[in-house]
C-alpha positions as CSV (number, residue, x, y, z in Angstrom):
1,M,47.4,18.0,-55.9
2,R,45.0,16.4,-53.5
3,R,46.0,14.8,-50.4
4,E,44.2,11.8,-49.2
5,I,43.2,11.9,-45.5
6,E,44.0,8.7,-43.8
7,K,41.1,7.3,-41.9
8,D,41.6,5.5,-38.6
9,N,39.0,2.7,-38.5
10,R,40.5,0.7,-35.6
11,G,37.7,1.4,-33.1
12,F,38.3,0.8,-29.4
13,S,41.1,-1.3,-28.1
14,L,40.3,-4.2,-25.8
15,V,41.9,-2.4,-22.9
16,E,39.7,0.7,-23.4
17,L,36.5,-1.5,-23.4
18,I,37.6,-3.4,-20.3
19,V,38.2,-0.1,-18.5
20,V,34.8,1.2,-19.5
21,V,33.0,-2.0,-18.4
22,L,35.0,-2.0,-15.1
23,I,33.9,1.6,-14.4
24,M,30.3,0.8,-15.1
25,A,30.4,-2.2,-12.8
26,I,31.9,-0.1,-10.0
27,V,29.1,2.5,-10.5
28,A,26.4,-0.2,-10.5
29,V,27.8,-1.8,-7.3
30,A,27.9,1.6,-5.6
31,L,24.4,2.6,-6.6
32,A,22.6,-0.8,-6.1
33,P,21.9,-0.3,-2.3
34,Q,20.5,3.1,-2.9
35,V,18.3,1.9,-5.7
36,I,17.0,-1.0,-3.6
37,K,16.3,1.4,-0.7
38,W,14.5,3.8,-3.1
39,V,12.3,1.0,-4.5
40,E,11.3,-0.1,-1.0
41,N,10.6,3.4,0.1
42,S,8.3,3.9,-2.9
43,R,6.5,0.7,-1.9
44,I,6.1,2.0,1.7
45,S,4.8,5.4,0.3
46,S,2.3,3.5,-1.8
47,D,1.1,1.6,1.2
48,L,0.8,4.8,3.3
49,Q,-1.2,6.3,0.5
50,T,-3.5,3.3,0.3
51,R,-4.1,3.6,4.0
52,T,-4.9,7.3,3.7
53,N,-7.3,6.6,0.9
54,I,-9.2,4.0,2.9
55,E,-9.3,6.3,5.9
56,N,-10.7,9.1,3.8
57,A,-13.3,6.8,2.3
58,C,-14.4,5.9,5.9
59,I,-14.6,9.6,6.7
60,L,-16.6,10.3,3.6
61,A,-18.9,7.4,4.3
62,M,-20.0,9.2,7.5
63,T,-21.3,12.2,5.6
64,E,-24.6,10.4,5.0
65,E,-26.8,10.7,8.1
66,A,-27.9,7.1,8.3
67,A,-24.2,6.0,8.1
68,F,-23.1,8.4,10.8
69,D,-26.0,7.2,13.0
70,M,-24.6,3.7,12.7
71,V,-21.1,4.8,13.7
72,K,-22.2,6.9,16.7
73,N,-23.7,3.8,18.2
74,G,-20.6,1.7,17.8
75,G,-17.7,1.6,15.4
76,Y,-16.1,-0.2,12.5
77,E,-12.8,-1.7,11.6
78,I,-11.1,-2.7,8.3
79,I,-8.1,-5.0,8.7
80,I,-6.0,-5.8,5.7
81,K,-3.2,-8.2,6.3
82,K,-0.3,-9.4,4.1
83,D,1.1,-12.7,5.3
84,K,4.8,-12.6,5.9
85,N,5.3,-16.1,4.4
86,T,3.0,-16.3,1.5
87,G,2.6,-12.6,0.6
88,R,-1.2,-13.2,0.3
89,V,-3.5,-10.3,1.3
90,S,-6.6,-11.0,3.4
91,F,-9.4,-8.8,4.6
92,S,-11.6,-8.8,7.6
93,Y,-14.3,-6.3,8.8
94,K,-15.7,-5.7,12.2
95,I,-18.8,-4.0,13.4
96,R,-19.0,-2.8,17.0
97,H,-22.1,-2.0,18.9
98,G,-21.3,-1.4,22.5
99,D,-19.3,-4.4,23.8
100,D,-20.6,-6.6,21.0
101,V,-18.0,-7.0,18.2
102,Q,-19.0,-8.9,15.1
103,T,-16.3,-10.0,12.6
104,C,-17.7,-10.3,9.1
105,D,-16.6,-11.3,5.7
106,K,-17.5,-9.5,2.5
107,N,-20.6,-11.7,2.0
108,D,-22.0,-11.3,5.5
109,P,-25.6,-9.9,5.5
110,A,-24.7,-7.7,8.5
111,L,-22.0,-6.0,6.4
112,L,-24.1,-5.8,3.2
113,N,-27.1,-4.3,4.9
114,D,-25.2,-1.8,7.1
115,A,-25.7,1.9,6.1
116,F,-22.0,2.8,6.9
117,W,-20.6,-0.1,4.7
118,Q,-23.1,0.6,1.9
119,N,-22.0,4.3,1.9
120,F,-18.3,3.3,2.2
121,I,-18.6,1.3,-1.1
122,K,-20.5,4.1,-2.8
123,V,-18.2,7.0,-1.9
124,G,-15.1,4.9,-2.7
125,N,-16.5,4.4,-6.2
126,Y,-16.5,0.6,-5.7
127,N,-19.3,-1.5,-7.1
128,S,-18.9,-4.1,-4.3
129,F,-16.6,-5.4,-1.6
130,D,-15.0,-7.6,-4.3
131,A,-14.1,-4.4,-6.2
132,F,-12.8,-2.8,-3.1
133,E,-10.6,-5.8,-2.2
134,A,-9.4,-6.1,-5.8
135,S,-8.2,-2.5,-5.8
136,I,-6.1,-2.9,-2.7
137,T,-2.5,-4.1,-2.8
138,I,0.2,-4.0,-0.1
139,K,3.5,-3.6,-1.8
140,S,5.9,-3.4,1.1
141,T,8.2,-6.2,2.1
142,P,7.4,-7.4,5.6
143,V,9.9,-6.9,8.4
144,K,11.3,-10.2,9.4
145,G,8.9,-12.2,11.5
146,Q,5.9,-9.8,11.0
147,D,2.8,-9.6,8.9
148,I,2.0,-6.3,7.4
149,V,-1.3,-5.0,8.8
150,L,-3.2,-2.0,7.5
151,D,-5.8,-1.3,10.2
152,V,-8.5,1.4,9.9
153,H,-10.8,2.1,12.9
154,V,-13.9,4.2,12.9
155,F,-14.8,4.8,16.5
156,E,-18.0,5.8,18.1
157,G,-18.8,9.4,17.3
158,G,-17.0,9.1,13.9
159,Y,-13.4,9.6,15.0
160,T,-11.2,7.7,12.5
161,F,-7.7,6.3,13.1
162,S,-5.5,4.2,10.8
163,D,-2.2,2.4,11.3
164,L,0.2,0.5,9.1
165,V,2.5,-1.9,10.9
166,G,5.1,-4.5,9.9
167,V,6.9,-2.4,7.3
168,A,10.4,-0.9,7.7
169,G,10.1,2.5,9.2
170,E,6.5,1.7,10.3
171,D,5.0,5.2,9.6
172,L,7.9,7.3,10.6
173,G,7.9,8.6,7.0
174,V,10.0,7.6,4.1
175,S,13.6,8.6,4.0
């Protein structure tokens, strides 16, 4: 004689479902601040890497003798700024010769005909200043009341320094 096995097709009770949803909500609330912090830290890391890439391109640009000769008689600066209100990114370039500082935009003949800038575009694998600017994003959220400024200086003699200000942690590393 065969015995039929009784199947229990009831599924989950309403109480069990509510308990599971409640546990998931508690876990989500507990983890949300950490996830938000992790996302912002990854944005800061990305911006620090962007800064390092630009600084390295500046250093590589000086490997050409004509470009280094231009630097040793002055210096250069790339300023990339993310507006705290609009989030828009703007670029400015400076050429220094002695006490003379010339601020340029990407279409300025002084910038386009300068050996350092030409080599900067070439070693960075950019076709133009437009391509360089299109490749740069600043992902961090500005600290209240501040713009984010990524500033790369190439000083006379070729010494290069870069800074990233206006982000949480400001260059103290990512925790």
